[in-house]
C-alpha positions in Angstrom: 19.8 42.4 17.2 17.0 40.4 14.3 20.0 40.4 11.7 22.3 39.0 14.5 20.4 36.4 16.1 19.0 35.1 11.8 22.8 35.0 11.3 23.6 33.1 14.3 20.8 30.3 14.1 21.4 30.0 10.2 24.3 28.2 11.5 22.7 26.4 14.5 21.7 22.5 14.2 18.5 21.7 15.4 20.3 20.1 18.9 22.1 23.3 19.4 18.8 25.0 19.1 16.7 22.8 21.4 20.0 23.1 23.7 19.3 26.8 24.3 15.9 26.2 25.5 17.4 23.6 28.4 17.9 25.8 31.7 19.8 23.5 34.4 20.8 23.8 37.8 24.0 22.0 39.6 22.6 22.5 42.7 23.5 24.7 45.6 20.7 27.8 46.0 18.2 25.6 44.6 14.9 25.1 46.2 13.2 22.1 43.4 13.8 18.4 44.5 15.7 17.5 41.3 19.4 18.3 40.3 20.5 18.2 36.6 23.3 15.9 36.2 26.3 16.0 34.1 26.2 19.5 33.5 29.7 20.4 32.4 29.0 17.8 29.7 26.5 19.0 28.6 27.2 22.5 28.3 30.2 20.9 25.9 28.1 19.3 24.0 25.7 22.8 23.3 22.9 21.4 25.5 22.6 24.1 27.9 20.9 27.8 27.3 21.1 28.8 30.7 22.5 27.5 34.6 21.0 29.0 38.1 22.0 27.9 41.5 25.6 29.2 41.2 27.0 32.6 42.2 30.4 34.4 42.4 32.4 35.8 39.6 34.4 33.2 39.8 32.4 29.8 39.1 30.4 31.7 36.8 33.3 32.3 34.4 34.1 28.8 34.7 31.0 27.3 33.5 30.6 30.3 30.8 34.3 29.6 30.0 32.8 26.2 28.7 30.1 27.4 26.7 32.4 30.4 25.0 35.6 28.6 24.6 34.6 25.0 24.4 31.3 24.8 22.3 31.2 25.1 18.6 29.1 28.7 18.1 30.4 30.0 21.0 26.9 31.1 22.3 27.1 32.4 25.9 25.0 31.1 29.0 22.3 32.9 30.8 23.1 33.0 34.4 20.0 33.2 36.9 19.1 32.8 40.4 16.1 33.3 43.1 17.1 37.0 44.0 13.7 37.6 45.5 14.2 40.4 48.5 18.0 41.1 47.6 20.6 38.9 47.2 23.5 39.0 49.5 22.2 42.3 51.1 18.7 41.2 52.1 15.6 43.2 52.6 12.6 42.7 54.1 10.3 39.7 52.2 7.9 41.3 49.8 4.7 40.8 52.2 7.0 43.1 54.5 8.1 45.6 52.1 5.0 46.2 50.4 3.3 47.1 54.2 5.5 50.1 53.3 3.4 51.3 50.5 6.5 52.9 49.3 7.2 52.4 45.7 10.5 54.7 45.3 12.0 52.7 48.7 10.8 49.0 46.9 12.7 50.3 43.3 15.7 51.4 45.4 15.7 47.8 47.1 15.8 46.1 43.4 18.0 48.4 42.0 20.7 47.5 44.8 19.6 43.8 45.0 20.5 44.1 40.9 23.3 45.7 41.3 24.5 42.9 44.0 23.9 40.0 41.7 25.2 41.4 38.9 28.3 42.2 40.8 27.9 38.2 41.8 27.9 36.7 38.1 24.0 36.8 37.6 22.0 38.5 34.8 18.3 37.3 36.1 16.6 37.4 38.5 13.2 35.2 39.0 11.4 38.1 40.7 8.8 40.0 41.3 6.5 37.2 42.2 3.4 39.5 42.0 0.7 37.2 42.4 -2.8 38.4 44.1 -3.0 36.1 47.5 -6.3 36.1 49.7 -5.4 33.2 52.0 -2.9 33.7 54.3 -2.5 29.8 54.8 -0.8 29.9 51.8 3.0 30.2 52.6 3.7 32.1 49.6 2.0 35.3 50.9 5.2 35.9 52.0 6.9 36.7 48.3 4.0 38.9 47.1 2.6 42.1 47.8 -1.2 40.7 49.3 -4.4 41.6 47.8 -5.1 44.3 46.2 -4.6 44.4 42.3 -3.8 48.4 42.5 -1.0 48.3 45.5 0.6 45.3 43.6 0.8 46.2 40.2 2.6 49.8 41.3 4.9 47.5 43.1 5.3 45.1 40.4 6.3 48.3 37.7 8.8 49.2 40.5 10.6 46.3 41.1 11.1 45.6 37.3 12.9 49.2 37.0 15.2 48.9 39.9 16.5 45.6 38.0 16.7 46.5 34.8 17.1 50.2 34.8 17.0 51.9 31.2 19.1 49.7 29.2 19.9 45.8 30.5 23.1 46.0 28.7 24.4 47.9 32.0 26.5 45.3 33.7 24.4 46.5 37.4 21.2 45.6 35.7 19.5 42.0 35.7 17.0 40.7 33.9 13.6 40.7 36.1 10.8 37.6 35.7 7.6 38.2 37.0 5.8 35.1 38.7 4.3 33.1 38.8 2.0 33.6 35.4 -0.7 33.1 36.0 -3.1 32.9 39.6 -1.1 30.8 41.5 -2.2 33.0 44.5 -5.7 31.5 44.7 -5.0 28.0 45.1 -7.5 26.5 46.5 -7.7 25.7 50.4 -4.2 27.4 50.6 -2.5 24.6 50.1 0.6 24.6 47.9 0.2 23.7 44.1 -3.1 23.6 44.4 -6.0 24.0 41.7 -7.0 27.4 40.8 -10.4 27.8 39.2 -12.2 31.2 38.9 -14.1 33.3 36.5 -12.5 35.2 33.3 -13.9 38.5 35.2 -12.5 37.8 38.8 -9.3 36.5 36.6 -9.1 39.7 34.7 -10.3 42.9 37.4 -8.5 41.0 40.1 -5.8 38.7 39.5 -3.9 39.8 36.3 -3.8 43.5 36.7 0.2 42.9 38.2 1.5 40.6 35.9 0.2 43.4 33.2 1.9 46.2 34.9 5.2 44.2 35.1 4.8 43.9 31.1 3.7 47.1 30.5 7.2 48.3 32.6 8.9 46.2 30.1 10.1 42.8 32.2 12.3 41.2 30.3 10.7 37.4 31.0 7.5 35.5 32.4 7.7 32.5 34.6 4.8 30.0 34.3 3.0 29.0 37.4 2.8 25.6 38.9 -1.3 25.3 38.8 -4.0 24.8 36.2 -6.1 27.7 34.2 -9.6 26.5 33.0 -8.3 23.1 33.1 -4.8 23.4 31.2 -1.7 23.5 33.4 0.2 27.2 32.8 3.0 25.5 31.9 0.9 24.2 28.6 -1.9 26.5 28.0 -2.0 28.2 24.9 -4.3 30.9 25.8 -1.9 32.0 28.2 1.0 31.8 26.9 0.2 33.0 24.0 -3.6 34.1 23.5 -3.3 36.8 26.5 0.1 37.5 27.2 1.9 38.0 23.8 -1.4 38.6 21.5 -3.2 40.8 23.8 -0.7 42.6 26.3 2.0 42.4 23.4 4.7 40.7 25.2 8.3 40.3 23.3 10.0 38.5 26.4 10.7 35.3 26.9 8.8 32.6 29.2 10.2 30.4 30.9 8.9 27.3 33.0 8.8 27.0 37.0 11.0 24.2 38.7 10.3 20.9 36.7 6.2 22.5 35.5 6.6 20.8 32.6 7.2 17.5 33.7 4.6 17.6 36.2 1.9 18.0 34.0 1.8 14.7 33.5 0.7 14.2 36.7 -1.9 16.6 36.2 -2.9 13.9 33.4 -1.8 15.6 30.6 0.2 12.6 28.5 3.5 11.3 28.7 6.7 13.5 28.8 7.2 13.8 24.4 3.3 14.9 24.5 3.5 17.2 27.6 6.8 18.8 25.9 5.0 20.0 22.3 2.0 20.7 24.2 3.7 23.5 26.1 6.3 24.6 23.0 2.9 24.8 21.1 1.6 27.1 23.8 4.2 29.8 23.9 6.9 28.5 26.3 10.6 29.1 25.5 13.1 27.6 28.1 12.0 24.6 30.2 13.8 24.7 33.7 15.7 21.3 34.9 13.1 19.0 34.1 15.0 18.4 30.5 11.7 17.5 28.4 12.6 19.5 25.8 15.8 18.8 25.5 14.9 14.9 25.6 12.1 14.7 23.4 11.5 18.0 20.8 13.7 16.7 18.1 12.0 13.6 17.7 8.6 15.1 18.3 9.8 17.7 15.4 10.3 14.3 13.4 7.1 12.6 13.9 5.5 16.3 13.2 4.0 16.7 16.3 5.7 19.9 16.2 6.9 22.5 14.1 10.6 23.5 13.2 9.1 27.0 13.3 8.1 26.6 16.9 11.7 25.8 17.9 13.0 28.6 15.9 10.5 31.1 17.6 11.8 29.8 21.1 15.4 29.6 20.5 15.0 33.5 18.8 13.3 34.6 22.1 16.2 32.9 24.6 19.0 34.2 22.3 17.2 37.9 22.1 17.0 38.1 25.7 21.2 37.1 25.7 21.5 39.9 23.3 19.6 42.5 25.0 22.1 41.5 28.2 25.2 42.6 26.0 26.2 38.8 26.5 26.9 38.6 22.6 29.5 41.5 23.3 30.9 40.4 26.6 29.7 37.3 27.9 31.7 37.9 30.9 30.3 41.6 31.7 28.8 40.8 34.7 31.8 38.8 36.1 34.3 41.0 38.5 35.5 40.2 41.2 36.7 43.1 42.0 33.2 45.1 42.1 31.5 41.8 44.1 34.1 42.9 46.7 33.3 46.6 46.7 29.2 45.8 46.2 28.0 42.7 48.1 26.9 43.4 51.5 28.6 47.1 51.4 28.2 49.6 54.0 25.5 51.5 51.9 23.7 48.6 51.0 23.3 47.5 54.8 22.2 51.3 55.9 19.5 51.4 53.3 18.2 47.4 54.2 18.2 49.1 58.0 16.1 52.4 56.7 13.7 50.5 54.1 13.1 47.8 56.9 11.7 50.3 59.2 9.8 51.2 56.7 8.1 47.7 56.3 7.1 47.2 60.0 3.5 47.6 61.0 2.6 49.0 64.4 -0.7 47.1 65.5 -1.4 48.1 68.5 0.0 50.3 71.3 -2.0 50.9 74.4 -0.9 53.7 76.8 1.5 54.8 74.3 3.6 52.0 75.8 5.8 52.7 72.5 8.3 54.0 72.3 9.7 52.4 74.5 12.1 55.1 77.0 16.2 54.1 76.8 16.7 53.8 80.5 15.5 51.3 83.0 15.4 47.6 82.6 13.9 45.8 79.9 13.2 41.8 79.8 13.9 41.1 76.2 12.3 37.3 75.7 11.6 35.2 73.3 13.0 32.3 70.8 13.2 35.1 68.3 15.2 37.7 70.5 18.9 36.3 70.0 18.7 34.5 66.5 20.6 35.1 63.6 19.2 32.6 61.0 15.5 34.2 61.1 15.8 37.2 60.7 16.7 36.9 56.9 12.9 34.8 56.3 12.3 32.7 52.9 14.1 32.7 50.2 17.0 34.5 50.9 19.1 31.9 48.7 22.4 33.9 49.0 21.6 35.5 52.5 24.3 35.1 55.0 22.5 34.5 58.5 25.9 35.3 60.2 25.9 38.3 58.7 22.5 39.9 60.2 22.0 41.6 63.5 20.0 39.8 65.9 17.3 42.0 68.3 19.2 41.6 70.6 22.2 42.6 69.1 19.8 45.8 67.7 19.0 47.2 71.1 21.9 47.3 72.5 23.7 49.2 69.5 20.9 51.5 69.3 19.9 51.9 73.8 23.6 51.7 74.4 24.5 51.0 78.1 22.0 53.1 79.6 19.7 50.2 79.2 19.9 47.5 81.6 18.6 44.5 79.0 17.6 40.4 80.7 17.4 38.3 78.0 15.9 34.6 78.4 15.0 32.9 75.8 11.7 31.8 77.6 10.6 28.8 74.7 11.5 27.4 71.6 9.7 28.3 68.1 8.1 25.0 68.6 8.1 21.8 70.4 6.1 20.0 67.6 8.6 17.5 66.3 6.6 16.9 62.8 7.2 20.6 62.3 10.0 20.8 63.4 11.3 18.6 60.9 8.9 19.8 57.9 10.5 23.6 58.6 14.2 22.7 59.1 14.5 21.5 55.6 17.3 24.1 54.9 19.1 24.1 58.0 18.1 24.2 62.0 15.7 27.6 62.0 14.0 25.8 64.8 16.6 24.6 67.6 15.4 22.9 70.6 16.9 23.9 74.1 18.3 20.8 75.6 16.6 22.8 78.8 12.9 22.1 79.8 10.5 24.1 78.6 9.5 24.6 82.3 13.0 25.8 83.0 13.2 28.3 80.1 9.7 30.1 80.9 11.0 30.1 84.3 13.8 32.0 83.6 11.8 34.1 81.4 9.0 35.2 84.4 12.3 36.1 86.4 13.6 38.0 84.1 10.1 40.2 83.5 9.5 40.3 86.9 12.9 42.6 87.6 11.7 45.1 84.5 10.2 47.7 83.9 8.5 46.3 80.0 8.9 43.4 78.6 9.6 42.9 74.8 8.7 39.2 73.4 10.1 38.6 70.0 8.0 35.2 69.1 6.4 34.6 66.0 7.5 31.8 62.8 10.6 30.8 62.1 11.9 31.9 58.4 10.5 28.8 56.6 7.6 28.4 58.1 6.1 30.5 55.3 7.6 30.2 51.6 7.3 27.7 49.3 5.8 24.2 50.1 4.9 26.2 53.8 0.9 26.0 53.9 -0.4 26.1 57.5 -3.7 25.2 58.6 -3.3 26.9 61.9 -1.9 30.2 61.2 -1.8 31.7 65.5 1.7 31.6 67.0 2.8 28.5 68.3 1.4 26.8 71.3 5.2 26.8 72.8 5.3 30.7 72.7 1.4 31.2 73.4 2.2 29.8 76.6 5.2 32.2 76.8 3.3 34.9 76.1 0.2 33.9 78.8 2.8 33.6 81.4 4.0 36.9 81.0 0.9 38.7 80.7 0.5 37.0 84.2 3.4 39.2 85.7 1.4 42.5 85.1 4.2 43.6 83.4 3.4 46.0 80.1 4.4 43.5 77.0 5.2 44.7 73.7 5.3 42.0 71.4 7.7 41.8 68.3 6.4 39.7 65.6 8.2 37.7 63.2 5.7 36.2 60.7 5.5 35.4 57.0 1.6 35.9 56.2 -1.3 37.2 58.6 -1.6 35.2 61.7 -4.7 34.8 64.0 -3.7 37.7 67.0 -7.0 38.0 68.9 -5.8 36.3 72.1 -3.0 38.9 71.7 -4.8 42.1 70.5 -6.7 41.3 74.1 -4.1 40.8 76.5 -0.7 42.8 75.3 0.3 46.2 75.2 1.6 46.8 72.0 2.5 44.9 69.2 4.8 45.6 66.2 4.9 43.3 63.0 8.1 43.2 62.0 8.0 40.6 59.3 11.7 39.3 58.4 13.3 42.4 58.2 16.7 40.9 56.4 20.1 41.6 57.2 19.5 44.5 59.0 16.3 43.7 61.0 17.8 43.7 64.6 19.0 47.6 64.0 15.7 48.4 62.3 13.3 46.7 64.9 15.7 48.7 67.8 15.3 52.0 65.7 11.5 51.5 65.8 11.0 50.6 69.2 13.0 53.6 70.9 11.6 56.0 68.7 14.6 56.7 66.4 11.8 56.4 63.6 8.5 56.5 63.6 6.6 53.8 62.2 4.7 54.0 58.8 3.9 51.0 57.9 0.2 50.1 56.4 -1.2 46.7 56.0 -1.2 45.0 52.1 -3.4 41.8 53.5 -6.2 41.4 55.8 -5.5 39.8 59.4 -8.5 37.7 60.0 -10.2 37.1 63.3 -10.8 33.5 62.9 -9.3 31.1 60.3 -12.9 30.3 59.3 -13.3 33.3 57.6 -10.5 32.6 55.1 -10.3 33.3 52.4 -11.0 37.3 53.4 -10.0 40.3 52.0 -11.4 44.3 51.9 -13.0 44.2 48.1 -15.0 41.9 48.7 -18.6 42.5 46.4 -21.8 42.8 48.8 -24.8 39.9 48.9 -28.5 40.3 48.4 -28.8 39.9 51.9 -25.8 42.1 53.3 -25.3 42.2 57.2 -25.2 45.1 59.2 -24.6 45.6 62.8 -27.5 45.6 64.6 -29.8 43.2 61.7 -31.8 40.6 63.3 -30.2 36.9 64.2 -31.0 35.3 60.9 -31.2 35.4 57.1 -28.0 37.7 56.5 -24.8 37.0 55.3 -22.9 36.6 58.5 -22.1 33.7 60.7 -23.3 32.2 63.5 -20.9 32.4 65.9 -18.4 35.3 65.3 -18.3 38.6 63.5 -17.6 39.2 59.6 -14.8 41.6 60.2 -11.5 41.4 60.2 -8.9 42.0 63.1 -6.9 44.2 61.3 -8.2 45.6 58.0 -6.5 46.1 54.6 -4.5 49.4 54.8 -4.1 49.4 58.5 -1.3 50.5 60.5 -0.6 52.8 63.7 1.7 55.5 64.3 3.4 56.7 67.6 1.6 60.3 66.5 -2.0 60.4 65.7 -3.5 61.7 61.9 -7.4 63.5 61.6 -9.3 64.0 58.3 -11.0 66.4 57.3 -14.3 66.4 55.0 -13.6 65.5 51.3 -13.5 68.3 48.5 -14.5 67.7 45.1 -14.0 70.6 42.5 -16.3 69.2 40.4 -19.0 66.9 41.5 -19.2 65.2 38.2 -16.8 63.3 36.2 -16.8 62.6 33.0 -14.3 61.7 29.7 -13.7 65.0 29.1 -13.4 66.0 32.7 -11.3 64.1 35.5 -12.0 65.4 39.0 -9.9 66.9 41.7 -10.4 65.6 45.2 -8.7 67.2 48.2 -8.3 66.5 52.0 -6.8 68.0 54.6 -4.5 65.8 56.6 -3.5 66.8 60.2 -1.2 65.5 62.9 -2.8 65.7 66.1 -0.3 63.8 68.3 3.2 64.3 69.7 5.7 62.9 67.3 5.9 63.9 63.7 5.2 60.8 61.5 4.0 59.5 58.0 0.8 58.7 57.0 -0.8 56.6 53.7 -3.8 58.6 53.0 -5.6 56.0 50.6 -8.7 56.6 48.5 -11.1 53.8 47.8 -14.4 53.8 45.4 -17.4 52.1 45.2 -19.6 51.8 42.0 -23.0 52.0 42.9 -24.4 50.3 39.8 -22.9 49.1 37.6 -23.5 46.0 35.0 -21.4 43.6 37.0 -21.1 43.7 40.2 -18.7 45.7 42.2 -17.0 45.3 45.1 -18.3 47.4 48.5 -14.2 49.6 48.1 -11.4 49.7 45.6 -8.1 50.9 46.5 -7.7 53.7 43.5 -4.6 56.2 44.8 -2.6 56.7 47.6 -0.1 59.1 49.0 2.7 58.8 51.5 3.0 61.9 53.4 5.8 63.6 56.3 4.0 66.0 58.8 5.3 67.2 61.8 3.2 67.0 65.0 0.6 69.8 64.7 1.1 69.9 60.9 -1.9 70.2 58.3 -1.5 69.5 54.4 -3.7 69.5 51.6 -3.8 66.1 50.3 -4.8 66.4 46.5 -5.8 63.4 44.1 -7.0 63.4 40.3 -9.4 60.6 39.2 -10.4 59.9 35.6 -12.7 57.9 34.2 -9.8 55.4 33.7 -10.2 55.0 37.7 -13.7 54.1 37.4 -13.0 51.3 35.0 -14.1 47.7 35.3 -14.3 44.3 33.6 -17.7 43.7 31.6 -19.0 40.4 30.7 -17.1 40.8 27.5 -14.3 41.1 29.5 -13.5 44.6 28.2 -12.7 47.2 30.8 -15.2 49.8 30.2 -16.5 53.1 32.3 -20.3 53.2 32.8 -21.8 57.0 34.1 -23.3 56.6 37.2 -23.1 57.0 41.4 -19.8 56.6 43.1 -18.7 56.6 46.2 -15.3 58.1 47.6 -13.9 57.2 50.8 -10.3 58.7 52.0 -8.7 57.4 55.0 -5.9 56.0 56.8 -7.3 52.5 55.8 -9.8 50.6 54.3 -12.0 51.0 57.3 -11.7 54.1 58.7 -12.8 56.9 56.2 -14.7 59.9 55.3 -16.6 59.4 52.1 -18.2 62.1 49.5 -20.5 61.1 46.7 -19.4 61.8 43.1 -21.6 61.2 40.1 -19.9 60.3 36.4 -21.3 61.8 32.9 
């Protein structure tokens, strides 16, 4: 590779080298407000290195033909796209996938997405998004894996493996792009693109590990984030892109900007386009997405001595290396097979996997009196604006998904329950009656469609259906793009129109099952107090309706666990399980003042991290540790017996947390260190074992080093971060 690229670069002009650093889009499946102009002409002139926003073997081939047949050196383009949770076959949103706590299933979903994307002409997926997020107001929590660095790291590595396989020359793989580097999930106030500011210890211990896990898994590319870090935007931050990423972490791949994030450094106050383009190149950015700052300024900046030839050559080499690793110099058309596309896209096997994976992502939040699973008999009132809806099944960031191919909840229930169940459908309400919210949400198309009927007429129809039913299934929540990019919300409750419907349904006295669609944790206090059951289905993707019906009727026993805390009140945000203690920690029963608490609400969340019910119940024995002391030479083996004490077979995710009781830097009250998902038949018991080494007990000290300090530790094991059994461990 080195010899090939060196030989090629010796033939390239400075303009051709700069052209390789230019990533453009002709429009289509894009997510920014700027679209590149004169794309075909720029390709012919050698001014484009990569393209995104087009799919389909024939369309991609036409663009590749221009580069390969009509440019001086015949350098192929690289084609990318936002493949976030599936390509044509859409899986649950990433937050939902993370709630499966099943890295093998998540890896399989990424592998299927890679096969579909590569069959559709693509070689590069702009994911995984691994930003740790503690603020559910931020819309992009939907794209990540929640609040925990360990779970997030495991998932990041799984997605990279799924996309890239063992050899990127295999034309069924795509190059992954971990994003958004870095800390984007910590935007202040949960407001999109907002400032990020945090200590280096917080950064290293809690926010950086998932990016590092992706790098260690061999990710081919990294995308810089929109936010600033230590006062310098990430896209122009040399400490981030060179000192940390390349020098400390030894990353050898390509770095690309996010959509016009280079140009946006002007608004940050970093200088004009020429200045910030030079800043970004010097920082270690290799490819400029859409903004064309590199294309239009670098040659002049080189002539003026503001950048060096070596810096341009280095960036160009990394882009060419990515193309080489993908086999594009051997066969520029290796992912443009129309026959493969017909066979692969939305295949029966892919849809079957999507249905299975979606069912594993759902989280049962409440189930009073075992109202679930539903009986396959009697009459069900199926109500709500998301019950007979195709467009919103896919969720945000499903740019290549076809909503018309998705399965609605109504269709899924009919498919699973058959004719033996009488279904009375009523819309009941609009997703929202707020015209401002509707306008903002419907930017990509009509996700919130207002009825011509009055709110009262829809409500009356729903109440009439409920009166004739044995149980009400209310399918409510957010529209798909009420979460995602540029979809921060100040009020994260269910919209008022749907709340009114729920309250009217409760007045009927019938059991109410809430099937919730959401791209973030929501405030569900009233729902938790008044409804019989709550099943959080996130946005389940192409097979959402079938998967939801599978769970509602007990064909699959829900096993999902929350990867993000659900607050009791918006005033608690940001809220997360791995918080630190204070000097005045609050305990239930303490006096009325001078503790770390609120006057008007509890400290505890509604649903803690790791929480999720099952149709069965699990009990945990006491913890046994084979050796109560851990040291560098001696790991410890921890065992607990888990028993299925209920009436259904089911899966339980057994979670192990630790607490470092005394350390040179304050440590959180709990940290997830291990987990296992086990399947137990009703009445079955199983010993679940974990091995802990001192590496699991390390933390980041004041010198930003991961260190182990001997001393006292607590070990906690349970089905969530709150309900645990504990034992003492001594570190030597």
